[in-house]
DSSP file (Angstrom, degrees, kcal/mol; ACC not computed):
  #  RESIDUE AA STRUCTURE BP1 BP2  ACC     N-H-->O    O-->H-N    N-H-->O    O-->H-N    TCO  KAPPA ALPHA  PHI   PSI    X-CA   Y-CA   Z-CA
    1    1 A M              0   0    0      0, 0.0     2,-0.4     0, 0.0    15,-0.1   0.000 360.0 360.0 360.0 117.2   22.1   65.0  -10.2
    2    2 A S        -     0   0    0     13,-0.1     2,-0.4    11,-0.0    13,-0.1  -0.746 360.0-167.3 -93.1 141.3   23.7   63.9  -13.5
    3    3 A Q        -     0   0    0     -2,-0.4    11,-2.8    11,-0.1     2,-0.4  -0.974   5.6-160.9-130.2 145.9   21.7   64.3  -16.7
    4    4 A E  E     +A   13   0A   0     -2,-0.4     2,-0.3     9,-0.2     9,-0.2  -0.987  14.2 169.8-128.5 130.6   22.3   62.9  -20.1
    5    5 A V  E     -A   12   0A   0      7,-2.4     7,-3.3    -2,-0.4     2,-0.4  -0.952  29.6-126.3-135.6 160.4   20.9   64.1  -23.4
    6    6 A T  E     +A   11   0A   0     -2,-0.3     2,-0.4     5,-0.2     5,-0.2  -0.895  29.3 175.9-104.0 135.5   21.4   63.5  -27.1
    7    7 A Y  E >   -A   10   0A   0      3,-2.9     3,-2.4    -2,-0.4    -2,-0.0  -0.952  65.9 -23.8-145.5 117.3   22.2   66.5  -29.3
    8    8 A K  T 3  S-     0   0    0     -2,-0.4     3,-0.1     1,-0.3    -1,-0.0   0.830 127.5 -47.0  49.5  39.9   23.1   66.3  -33.0
    9    9 A G  T 3  S+     0   0    0      1,-0.3    25,-0.4    24,-0.0     2,-0.3   0.415 120.3 104.4  89.0  -3.2   24.3   62.8  -32.7
   10   10 A Y  E <   -A    7   0A   0     -3,-2.4    -3,-2.9    23,-0.1     2,-0.6  -0.800  65.5-132.5-110.5 152.3   26.4   63.4  -29.6
   11   11 A T  E     -AB   6  32A   0     21,-3.1    21,-2.5    -2,-0.3     2,-0.5  -0.927  18.1-161.6-106.8 125.3   25.6   62.5  -26.0
   12   12 A I  E     -AB   5  31A   0     -7,-3.3    -7,-2.4    -2,-0.6     2,-0.5  -0.909   8.5-175.7-107.1 128.6   26.1   65.2  -23.4
   13   13 A R  E     -AB   4  30A   0     17,-2.7    17,-2.5    -2,-0.5     2,-0.2  -0.979  18.2-140.3-129.3 121.3   26.4   64.1  -19.8
   14   14 A S  E     - B   0  29A   0    -11,-2.8     2,-0.3    -2,-0.5    15,-0.2  -0.562  15.8-174.2 -76.3 141.1   26.6   66.6  -16.9
   15   15 A A        -     0   0    0     13,-2.8    13,-0.1    -2,-0.2   -13,-0.1  -0.747  15.8-167.4-137.0  86.0   29.1   65.6  -14.2
   16   16 A L        -     0   0    0     -2,-0.3     2,-0.4   -15,-0.1    11,-0.2  -0.359  10.2-166.0 -79.8 153.5   28.7   68.2  -11.4
   17   17 A R  E     -C   26   0A   0      9,-1.2     9,-2.9    -2,-0.1     2,-0.5  -0.976  14.5-139.9-139.7 127.1   30.9   68.8   -8.5
   18   18 A Q  E     -C   25   0A   0     -2,-0.4     7,-0.2     7,-0.2     6,-0.1  -0.739  21.7-128.3 -88.4 127.9   30.1   70.8   -5.5
   19   19 A L     >  -     0   0    0      5,-3.1     4,-3.0    -2,-0.5     3,-0.4  -0.624  10.8-147.3 -79.1 124.1   32.9   72.9   -4.2
   20   20 A P  T  4 S+     0   0    0      0, 0.0    -1,-0.1     0, 0.0    -2,-0.0   0.816  92.3  51.5 -61.7 -34.6   33.5   72.3   -0.5
   21   21 A D  T  4 S+     0   0    0      1,-0.1    -2,-0.0     3,-0.0    -3,-0.0   0.824 127.9  16.0 -77.4 -30.1   34.6   75.8    0.4
   22   22 A T  T  4 S-     0   0    0     -3,-0.4    -1,-0.1     2,-0.2     3,-0.1   0.611  89.7-128.2-116.2 -16.6   31.7   77.8   -1.2
   23   23 A G     <  +     0   0    0     -4,-3.0     2,-0.0     1,-0.3    -2,-0.0   0.436  64.5 134.5  80.1  -3.0   29.0   75.2   -1.8
   24   24 A Q        -     0   0    0     -5,-0.2    -5,-3.1    -6,-0.1     2,-0.4  -0.290  57.3-113.2 -76.8 166.9   28.7   76.3   -5.4
   25   25 A W  E     -CD  18  50A   0     25,-3.0    25,-2.0    -7,-0.2     2,-0.4  -0.849  20.1-143.2-107.6 137.3   28.6   73.9   -8.2
   26   26 A E  E     -CD  17  49A   0     -9,-2.9    -9,-1.2    -2,-0.4     2,-0.7  -0.790  21.0-121.9 -99.1 139.6   31.3   73.5  -10.9
   27   27 A L  E     + D   0  46A   0     21,-1.0    19,-2.3    19,-0.5     2,-0.4  -0.748  39.4 163.4 -89.5 113.0   30.4   72.8  -14.4
   28   28 A N  E     - D   0  45A   0     -2,-0.7   -13,-2.8    17,-0.2     2,-0.4  -0.982   9.7-179.5-124.0 136.6   31.8   69.6  -15.8
   29   29 A V  E     -BD  14  44A   0     15,-3.2    15,-2.7    -2,-0.4     2,-0.5  -0.999  16.9-154.3-141.3 141.4   30.5   67.9  -19.0
   30   30 A F  E     -BD  13  43A   0    -17,-2.5   -17,-2.7    -2,-0.4     2,-0.5  -0.954  10.6-166.1-111.2 129.6   31.4   64.8  -20.9
   31   31 A I  E     +BD  12  42A   0     11,-2.5    11,-2.6    -2,-0.5     2,-0.3  -0.975  12.3 176.3-117.2 126.6   30.6   64.7  -24.6
   32   32 A S  E     +BD  11  41A   0    -21,-2.5   -21,-3.1    -2,-0.5     2,-0.3  -0.921   5.8 169.3-130.2 157.0   30.7   61.3  -26.4
   33   33 A W  E     - D   0  40A   0      7,-2.2     7,-3.3    -2,-0.3     2,-0.4  -0.979  35.9 -96.2-157.5 161.3   29.9   60.1  -29.9
   34   34 A Q  E     - D   0  39A   0    -25,-0.4     2,-0.5    -2,-0.3     5,-0.2  -0.688  26.8-175.8 -85.7 131.7   30.4   57.0  -32.0
   35   35 A V  E >   - D   0  38A   0      3,-3.6     3,-2.4    -2,-0.4     2,-0.3  -0.947  69.4 -53.5-126.7 109.2   33.3   56.6  -34.5
   36   36 A D  T 3  S-     0   0    0     -2,-0.5    -2,-0.0     1,-0.3     0, 0.0  -0.459 121.9 -22.3  56.3-118.3   32.9   53.4  -36.4
   37   37 A D  T 3  S+     0   0    0     -2,-0.3     2,-0.3    -3,-0.1    -1,-0.3   0.272 125.4  80.4-103.9  10.9   32.6   50.7  -33.7
   38   38 A E  E <  S-D   35   0A   0     -3,-2.4    -3,-3.6     0, 0.0     2,-0.5  -0.843  72.7-126.9-120.7 156.2   34.2   52.7  -30.9
   39   39 A E  E     -D   34   0A   0     -2,-0.3     2,-0.4    -5,-0.2    -5,-0.2  -0.867  17.8-156.6-101.9 128.2   33.0   55.5  -28.6
   40   40 A E  E     -D   33   0A   0     -7,-3.3    -7,-2.2    -2,-0.5     2,-0.4  -0.815  14.8-176.3 -98.0 144.5   35.0   58.7  -28.4
   41   41 A C  E     -D   32   0A   0     -2,-0.4     2,-0.4    -9,-0.2    -9,-0.2  -0.997   9.2-173.1-144.6 138.3   34.6   60.8  -25.3
   42   42 A R  E     -D   31   0A   0    -11,-2.6   -11,-2.5    -2,-0.4     2,-0.4  -0.982  16.0-140.0-130.6 145.6   36.0   64.2  -24.1
   43   43 A H  E     +D   30   0A   0     -2,-0.4     2,-0.3   -13,-0.2   -13,-0.2  -0.851  22.3 178.4-104.8 139.0   35.7   66.0  -20.9
   44   44 A F  E     -D   29   0A   0    -15,-2.7   -15,-3.2    -2,-0.4     2,-0.3  -0.963   5.6-169.6-135.0 150.5   35.1   69.8  -20.7
   45   45 A Y  E     -D   28   0A   0     -2,-0.3     2,-0.3   -17,-0.2   -17,-0.2  -0.988  11.4-142.4-141.3 156.7   34.7   72.2  -17.8
   46   46 A S  E     -D   27   0A   0    -19,-2.3   -19,-0.5    -2,-0.3    14,-0.0  -0.857  16.3-137.9-114.0 149.0   33.7   75.8  -17.4
   47   47 A T  E    S+     0   0A   0     -2,-0.3    -1,-0.1   -21,-0.1     2,-0.1   0.556  77.2 104.6 -80.5  -6.3   35.1   78.3  -15.0
   48   48 A G  E     -     0   0A   0    -21,-0.1   -21,-1.0   -22,-0.0     2,-0.3  -0.370  58.4-154.9 -71.4 154.2   31.5   79.4  -14.3
   49   49 A R  E     -D   26   0A   0    -23,-0.2     2,-0.4    -2,-0.1   -23,-0.2  -0.946   1.2-151.2-129.7 152.5   29.9   78.4  -11.0
   50   50 A C  E     -D   25   0A   0    -25,-2.0   -25,-3.0    -2,-0.3     6,-0.0  -0.926  15.7-138.6-125.9 149.9   26.3   78.0  -10.1
   51   51 A A  S    S+     0   0    0     -2,-0.4     2,-0.3   -27,-0.2    -1,-0.1   0.793  86.5  37.9 -80.2 -28.4   24.5   78.4   -6.8
   52   52 A T  S  > S-     0   0    0      1,-0.1     4,-2.0   -27,-0.1     5,-0.1  -0.896  74.6-126.7-125.2 157.2   22.2   75.3   -7.2
   53   53 A E  H  > S+     0   0    0     -2,-0.3     4,-2.2     1,-0.2     5,-0.1   0.852 111.3  54.0 -64.5 -35.8   22.6   71.8   -8.6
   54   54 A E  H  > S+     0   0    0      2,-0.2     4,-2.0     1,-0.2    -1,-0.2   0.906 109.6  46.7 -66.3 -42.6   19.5   72.2  -10.8
   55   55 A E  H  > S+     0   0    0      1,-0.2     4,-2.5     2,-0.2    -2,-0.2   0.901 111.6  52.4 -64.6 -41.4   20.9   75.4  -12.4
   56   56 A A  H  X S+     0   0    0     -4,-2.0     4,-2.6     2,-0.2    -2,-0.2   0.903 106.8  52.6 -62.2 -43.3   24.3   73.7  -12.9
   57   57 A T  H  X S+     0   0    0     -4,-2.2     4,-2.0     2,-0.2     5,-0.2   0.956 111.5  45.8 -58.8 -50.9   22.7   70.8  -14.7
   58   58 A V  H  X S+     0   0    0     -4,-2.0     4,-2.1     1,-0.2    -2,-0.2   0.925 114.0  49.1 -58.9 -44.2   20.9   73.1  -17.1
   59   59 A Q  H  X S+     0   0    0     -4,-2.5     4,-2.5     1,-0.2    -1,-0.2   0.850 108.2  54.1 -65.1 -35.8   24.1   75.1  -17.6
   60   60 A C  H  X S+     0   0    0     -4,-2.6     4,-2.6     2,-0.2    -1,-0.2   0.929 110.2  46.0 -62.0 -45.9   26.1   72.0  -18.3
   61   61 A I  H  X S+     0   0    0     -4,-2.0     4,-2.2     2,-0.2    -2,-0.2   0.930 114.8  47.1 -66.6 -45.1   23.8   70.8  -21.0
   62   62 A A  H  X S+     0   0    0     -4,-2.1     4,-2.0     1,-0.2    -1,-0.2   0.885 111.8  51.9 -66.6 -37.3   23.7   74.2  -22.6
   63   63 A Y  H  X S+     0   0    0     -4,-2.5     4,-2.1     1,-0.2    -2,-0.2   0.927 109.4  49.8 -63.9 -45.2   27.5   74.4  -22.4
   64   64 A G  H  X S+     0   0    0     -4,-2.6     4,-2.4     1,-0.2    -2,-0.2   0.889 109.3  51.1 -60.0 -40.2   27.8   71.1  -24.1
   65   65 A Q  H  X S+     0   0    0     -4,-2.2     4,-2.2     1,-0.2    -1,-0.2   0.889 109.0  51.2 -64.8 -38.1   25.5   72.1  -26.9
   66   66 A R  H  <>S+     0   0    0     -4,-2.0     5,-2.9     2,-0.2     6,-0.5   0.885 109.4  50.7 -64.7 -38.3   27.6   75.3  -27.4
   67   67 A I  H ><5S+     0   0    0     -4,-2.1     3,-1.9     1,-0.2    10,-0.3   0.965 111.1  48.6 -63.8 -49.6   30.7   73.2  -27.7
   68   68 A I  H 3<5S+     0   0    0     -4,-2.4    -2,-0.2     1,-0.3    -1,-0.2   0.875 109.7  51.9 -55.7 -40.8   29.1   70.9  -30.2
   69   69 A D  T 3<5S-     0   0    0     -4,-2.2    -1,-0.3    -5,-0.2    -2,-0.2   0.464 117.0-114.3 -79.6  -0.6   27.9   73.9  -32.2
   70   70 A G  T < 5S+     0   0    0     -3,-1.9    -3,-0.2    -4,-0.3    -2,-0.1   0.759  79.6 124.4  78.7  24.2   31.5   75.4  -32.3
   71   71 A K      < +     0   0    0     -5,-2.9    -4,-0.2    -6,-0.1    -5,-0.1   0.371  50.7  78.1-100.7   4.7   30.7   78.4  -30.1
   72   72 A I  S >  S-     0   0    0     -6,-0.5     3,-2.1     3,-0.4    -1,-0.1  -0.918  82.5-131.7-116.2 106.6   33.2   77.9  -27.4
   73   73 A P  T 3  S+     0   0    0      0, 0.0     3,-0.1     0, 0.0    -2,-0.1  -0.280  90.7  15.1 -56.7 132.5   36.7   79.1  -28.6
   74   74 A G  T 3  S+     0   0    0      1,-0.1     2,-0.5     0, 0.0     0, 0.0   0.363 108.2  93.7  85.3  -5.2   39.3   76.4  -27.8
   75   75 A S    <   +     0   0    0     -3,-2.1    -3,-0.4    -8,-0.0     2,-0.3  -0.977  48.8 149.7-124.7 124.0   36.9   73.7  -27.1
   76   76 A S        -     0   0    0     -2,-0.5    -8,-0.1    -3,-0.1    -9,-0.1  -0.995  43.1-156.0-150.3 152.0   35.8   71.3  -29.9
   77   77 A V              0   0    0    -10,-0.3    -9,-0.1    -2,-0.3    -1,-0.1   0.295 360.0 360.0-106.7   8.8   34.6   67.8  -30.5
   78   78 A R              0   0    0    -10,-0.0    -1,-0.1     0, 0.0   -10,-0.0   0.382 360.0 360.0 -99.4 360.0   35.9   67.8  -34.1
């Protein structure tokens, strides 16, 4: 289940992937924003895994918010 939310002018979209070997969910997130008349987009992923799709969706959105807030070292939208 992909979810999309707007946060501080950015669009965060979860893009989950279930790992075939463990059944766990991998956290992938796309963050996009407008620059003049064009859309910029970046892909981020976390090494964390979740047991359920619902948990992974919530964690993706929270991860995207932390990236936007500058709280993830080495990951930035600026």
